C-alpha positions in Angstrom: 62.3 -17.0 -28.3 63.8 -17.2 -24.8 60.6 -16.0 -23.3 58.3 -18.4 -25.2 56.2 -21.1 -23.5 56.9 -19.8 -19.9 55.4 -17.3 -17.5 57.5 -14.4 -16.3 59.7 -14.2 -14.3 60.2 -18.0 -13.8 63.3 -19.6 -15.3 63.1 -22.2 -18.0 65.3 -24.7 -16.0 64.9 -25.2 -12.3 67.6 -26.5 -10.0 67.3 -29.8 -8.2 64.9 -29.9 -5.3 67.1 -30.6 -2.2 65.3 -32.4 0.6 66.4 -32.3 4.2 68.6 -35.2 5.5 66.6 -37.3 8.0 69.1 -40.1 8.7 72.9 -40.5 8.8 73.9 -42.5 5.7 77.0 -43.9 7.3 75.2 -45.1 10.4 72.5 -46.7 8.2 75.2 -48.4 6.1 76.9 -49.9 9.2 73.6 -51.2 10.6 72.7 -52.6 7.2 76.0 -54.5 7.0 75.5 -56.0 10.4 71.9 -57.0 9.4 73.2 -58.8 6.3 75.7 -60.8 8.4 72.9 -61.6 11.0 70.5 -62.6 8.3 73.1 -64.8 6.6 73.7 -66.6 9.8 70.0 -67.1 10.4 69.8 -69.0 7.1 72.4 -71.5 8.2 71.1 -72.1 11.8 68.9 -75.1 10.7 72.0 -76.9 9.5 73.6 -76.9 13.0 72.9 -79.8 15.2 72.1 -80.2 18.9 73.0 -77.7 21.5 75.7 -76.3 19.3 72.9 -74.4 17.5 72.1 -72.4 20.7 75.7 -71.6 21.5 76.6 -70.7 17.9 73.7 -68.2 17.9 74.7 -66.7 21.2 78.3 -66.3 20.0 77.5 -64.7 16.7 74.9 -62.3 17.8 76.9 -61.2 20.9 80.0 -60.5 18.7 77.9 -58.6 16.1 76.3 -56.5 18.8 79.6 -55.4 20.4 81.2 -54.6 17.1 78.2 -52.7 15.8 78.0 -50.6 19.0 81.7 -49.6 18.7 81.3 -48.5 15.0 77.9 -46.8 15.3 78.9 -44.9 18.4 82.2 -43.9 16.8 80.5 -42.2 13.9 77.2 -41.3 15.6 76.1 -37.7 16.5 74.3 -38.3 19.8 77.1 -38.2 22.3 75.8 -34.8 23.7 72.5 -33.6 22.4 69.3 -31.8 23.3 66.3 -30.1 21.6 63.6 -27.5 22.5 60.4 -26.3 21.0 60.4 -22.5 20.9 59.5 -19.4 19.0 62.4 -17.8 17.2 63.4 -15.6 14.4 63.7 -17.5 11.1 65.8 -15.3 8.8 68.7 -13.2 10.0 68.3 -10.2 7.7 64.5 -9.9 7.1 62.4 -7.5 9.1 59.4 -6.6 7.0 57.5 -3.5 7.9 59.6 -3.0 10.9 58.4 -6.1 12.7 60.1 -9.5 13.3 58.5 -12.5 11.7 59.1 -15.4 14.0 58.2 -19.0 13.7 57.5 -21.8 16.1 59.9 -24.7 15.6 61.8 -27.5 17.2 65.5 -26.8 17.3 67.9 -29.7 18.0 71.6 -29.8 18.7 73.4 -33.2 18.2 77.2 -33.3 19.0 79.3 -36.2 17.8 83.0 -37.0 17.9 83.6 -35.4 14.5 81.3 -32.4 14.5 77.8 -31.1 15.2 74.4 -31.6 13.6 71.9 -28.8 14.0 68.2 -29.3 13.0 65.3 -26.9 12.6 61.8 -28.0 11.9 58.7 -25.9 11.9 55.9 -27.1 14.2 53.3 -25.7 16.6 54.7 -25.3 20.1 51.5 -24.1 21.7 52.2 -20.4 21.8 49.4 -19.6 19.3 46.2 -21.6 19.0 45.9 -21.2 15.2 49.6 -21.2 14.2 49.4 -24.0 11.6 46.8 -22.0 9.6 48.5 -18.7 10.0 52.2 -19.4 9.4 54.5 -16.4 8.7 55.9 -18.2 5.7 53.1 -20.3 4.3 54.7 -21.1 1.0 58.0 -22.3 2.4 58.7 -25.7 4.0 61.0 -25.1 7.0 62.9 -28.3 7.6 66.7 -28.0 7.9 69.5 -30.3 8.9 73.0 -28.9 8.8 76.2 -30.8 9.6 79.3 -28.9 10.5 82.5 -30.8 11.1 85.7 -30.1 12.9 87.5 -33.4 12.1 89.9 -34.2 9.2 91.9 -32.2 10.0 91.4 -32.1 13.7 93.5 -29.0 14.4 92.1 -25.9 16.1 93.4 -23.5 13.6 93.9 -19.8 13.9 91.3 -17.3 15.2 88.8 -16.0 12.7 87.3 -17.5 9.5 90.2 -17.3 7.0 92.0 -20.0 5.1 94.1 -20.9 8.1 91.2 -21.1 10.5 89.9 -24.4 11.8 87.5 -26.4 9.6 84.5 -25.6 11.8 85.0 -21.8 11.5 85.4 -22.1 7.7 82.2 -24.2 7.4 80.3 -21.7 9.6 81.3 -18.9 7.3 80.1 -20.9 4.3 76.7 -21.3 6.0 76.5 -17.5 6.4 77.2 -16.9 2.8 74.7 -19.5 1.8 72.0 -17.9 4.0 71.3 -20.6 6.6 68.4 -19.9 9.0 69.1 -17.7 12.0 68.7 -20.4 14.7 71.3 -22.7 13.0 73.8 -19.8 12.8 73.0 -18.8 16.4 73.9 -22.3 17.7 76.9 -22.9 15.4 78.5 -19.5 16.4 78.9 -20.7 20.0 81.4 -23.3 18.8 83.5 -20.8 16.8 84.4 -18.8 19.8 87.7 -19.6 21.6 88.6 -17.2 24.3 88.3 -16.5 28.0 85.9 -19.1 29.4 84.0 -19.7 26.1 85.9 -22.7 24.7 83.1 -25.1 23.9 84.3 -25.8 20.4 87.9 -26.6 21.6 86.6 -28.8 24.4 84.3 -31.0 22.3 86.8 -31.3 19.5 89.5 -32.5 21.9 87.1 -34.9 23.5 86.1 -36.3 20.1 89.7 -36.8 19.2 90.7 -38.9 22.2 87.4 -40.8 22.3 87.5 -41.9 18.7 91.1 -43.1 19.2 90.1 -45.2 22.1 87.1 -46.6 20.3 89.3 -47.6 17.3 91.7 -49.3 19.7 88.7 -51.1 21.3 87.6 -52.3 17.8 91.1 -53.7 17.1 91.1 -55.6 20.4 87.6 -56.8 19.6 88.7 -58.3 16.3 91.8 -59.9 18.0 89.5 -61.5 20.6 87.3 -63.0 18.0 90.3 -64.7 16.3 91.8 -65.9 19.6 88.5 -67.6 20.6 89.0 -70.0 17.7 92.3 -71.2 19.2 92.5 -70.3 22.9 89.5 -69.4 25.0 91.5 -68.0 27.9 93.4 -65.5 25.7 90.3 -64.5 23.9 88.6 -63.7 27.2 91.5 -61.5 28.2 91.2 -59.4 25.1 87.4 -59.2 25.7 88.2 -57.7 29.1 90.6 -55.2 27.4 87.9 -54.3 24.9 85.4 -53.5 27.7 88.0 -51.4 29.6 88.8 -49.3 26.5 85.1 -48.6 25.9 84.6 -47.6 29.5 87.7 -45.4 29.4 86.5 -43.7 26.2 83.2 -42.5 27.7 84.9 -41.3 30.9 87.5 -39.4 28.8 84.7 -37.8 26.8 82.8 -36.8 30.0 85.8 -35.3 31.7 87.3 -33.4 28.8 84.0 -31.5 27.9 83.7 -30.1 31.4 83.6 -26.3 31.0 82.7 -23.5 33.3 80.2 -22.1 32.4 78.4 -25.1 30.9 77.0 -25.2 27.4 73.5 -23.5 27.5 71.9 -21.9 24.5 69.2 -19.3 25.3 66.3 -18.7 22.9 64.0 -15.8 23.9 60.4 -16.4 23.1 58.5 -13.9 21.0 57.0 -10.8 22.6 53.2 -10.9 22.5 53.1 -7.1 22.2 50.0 -6.9 24.3 49.7 -3.2 25.1 47.7 -2.2 28.0 46.8 1.4 29.0 47.0 2.3 32.7 46.1 5.7 33.8 47.9 7.2 36.8 45.9 8.7 39.6 47.5 12.2 39.4 48.5 13.0 35.9 46.3 10.4 34.1 49.2 9.4 31.9 49.2 6.2 29.8 52.0 3.6 29.9 52.4 0.7 27.5 53.4 -2.6 29.1 54.7 -5.4 27.0 54.0 -8.9 28.2 56.6 -11.6 27.2 56.8 -15.3 27.7 59.7 -16.6 29.7 62.9 -17.4 27.7 63.7 -21.0 26.9 67.2 -22.4 27.2 68.6 -25.4 25.2 70.6 -27.5 27.7 72.1 -30.5 26.0 73.1 -33.6 27.9 74.7 -37.0 27.3 72.9 -38.8 24.5 72.2 -42.4 23.6 75.7 -42.9 22.0 77.4 -42.1 25.2 75.1 -44.3 27.4 75.1 -47.2 24.9 78.9 -47.2 24.8 79.1 -47.1 28.5 76.8 -50.0 29.3 78.1 -52.1 26.4 81.6 -51.6 27.7 80.5 -52.6 31.2 78.8 -55.7 29.8 81.8 -56.6 27.7 84.1 -56.3 30.7 82.0 -58.6 32.9 81.5 -61.0 29.9 85.3 -61.5 29.6 85.6 -62.0 33.4 82.8 -64.6 33.3 84.5 -66.5 30.4 87.8 -66.5 32.3 86.2 -68.0 35.4 84.2 -70.5 33.4 87.3 -71.7 31.6 89.3 -71.9 34.8 86.8 -74.0 36.9 84.5 -75.5 34.3 86.6 -76.1 31.2 84.3 -78.7 29.8 81.4 -76.3 29.7 83.6 -73.6 28.2 84.7 -76.0 25.5 81.1 -76.9 24.7 80.1 -73.3 24.4 83.0 -72.4 22.0 82.9 -75.8 20.2 86.4 -76.8 21.2 88.0 -80.3 21.8 90.3 -80.0 24.8 92.8 -82.0 26.7 92.4 -81.6 30.4 95.2 -80.9 32.8 94.1 -83.7 35.1 93.9 -87.1 33.3 91.5 -88.3 35.9 88.8 -86.4 33.9 89.0 -89.3 31.4 89.4 -92.2 33.9 87.1 -95.1 33.3 86.8 -98.4 35.2 88.8 -101.1 33.5 89.4 -104.7 34.7 92.4 -105.4 32.5 95.5 -103.5 33.7 98.0 -102.2 31.2 101.0 -104.4 30.5 104.1 -103.7 32.5 106.3 -103.2 29.5 104.2 -100.2 28.5 104.2 -96.9 30.1 101.2 -94.4 30.3 101.1 -91.4 28.1 102.8 -88.4 29.8 100.7 -85.8 31.6 100.5 -82.5 29.8 100.7 -79.4 32.0 100.1 -75.7 31.5 103.1 -73.7 30.5 105.1 -76.8 29.4 105.2 -77.3 25.7 102.3 -74.9 24.7 98.7 -74.5 25.6 96.2 -77.3 26.2 93.0 -75.4 25.5 91.3 -75.1 22.1 93.4 -77.7 20.3 92.4 -81.1 19.1 94.9 -84.0 19.7 93.6 -86.5 17.2 94.6 -90.1 17.6 95.7 -89.8 21.3 93.5 -91.2 24.0 94.1 -90.9 27.8 94.8 -94.6 28.3 96.8 -95.1 25.1 100.2 -96.5 25.9 103.5 -95.7 24.3 106.4 -98.2 24.0 109.5 -97.1 25.8 112.6 -96.2 23.9 115.0 -99.2 23.5 117.9 -99.1 25.8 121.2 -98.3 24.1 124.0 -100.5 25.5 127.5 -99.3 25.7 130.1 -101.2 23.6 132.1 -103.8 25.5 135.7 -103.1 26.2 137.4 -105.9 24.2 141.0 -105.7 23.2 141.6 -106.3 19.6 145.1 -107.4 18.6 146.3 -105.9 15.5 148.6 -108.0 13.3 151.5 -106.4 11.5 150.9 -106.4 7.8 154.1 -106.6 5.7 154.9 -103.9 3.3 155.5 -104.3 -0.4 159.3 -104.0 -0.1 159.5 -106.7 2.6 157.5 -109.1 0.4 159.9 -108.6 -2.6 163.1 -109.0 -0.5 164.9 -112.3 -1.0 164.8 -114.7 1.8 
């Protein structure tokens, strides 16, 4: 009964058909969350009046862009990346009929702060004219995307691939048992070595640790800056400058820590064409076979879009904070209009208007408010107080007059009862 209604030797139940990962789910989720906030704000733009509509749009989209860059770069896998199209061996342990079966494919290495992402996708690279129609494995779709992490925990671990080894080494050994393609194992093995001058795994793991700490700190200062802009423009601009400095420091820390001699270069030897030619010598008429090979290709990764995006966004954030500081210092009314604040100027002449009727002498003018005395003057609305409002002076308290009060003696009860 177990062999009924099926052809041998296929199983009755088949496992799930796993497809290659094409996008990072976490990055897509972060971008989707930012898109929801942006779309929600677009819906309420028509309800904002006047020039405030323009400034509100600039504020919201600038803040969303900076925060999105920090988060996406923190979890992205394009800090150091590269790809080549070459001809390489596909499976590590297959050599049918004594010959290697090699494929043409694009191999990519994408290094992030928390691990590596290695891709392998079969495509024609131009080594053979009719490769698409004469594939070595026509019944197999070669499209792999393997993610190997060294984070959580971030420790280097012991040498080898045992239970006390680092996470990257243990995941590499799991790929070997699972039978991952040879190019993926070839690249991942470079990051498991840790000795002599070959310490690429240690360098990139350490760089990822310090960089992700700096980016999380930048995200914290970014949130503080947004809150401070509601109350105090100057303090919010200072935290914006700090956010930009932390982002710039993170990319420079990453670039310095990963420096290694020799640099990371992954060679892939192209397939031998096995073109045998017979050449007869002039004396002995012997025949020699010469094998013609294509030049080898080398995968040389470089800084990716995550590194460059963080760098230029950090530079822009730094100068944005400097610009807001200067604007609030010299043109406070413009800064207040941009951030939708009601302010009290340091100089009351800002509010002076021509008036023919002088203020009564028995009144005094409202006192001038200065910086550093009694709190800040930016970003707070003083309702009910106008610049020419007058305040009655406190009434003078007179000292009591020095009058001598004569006290009369009051007879006691015994004296009243005594006979006269």
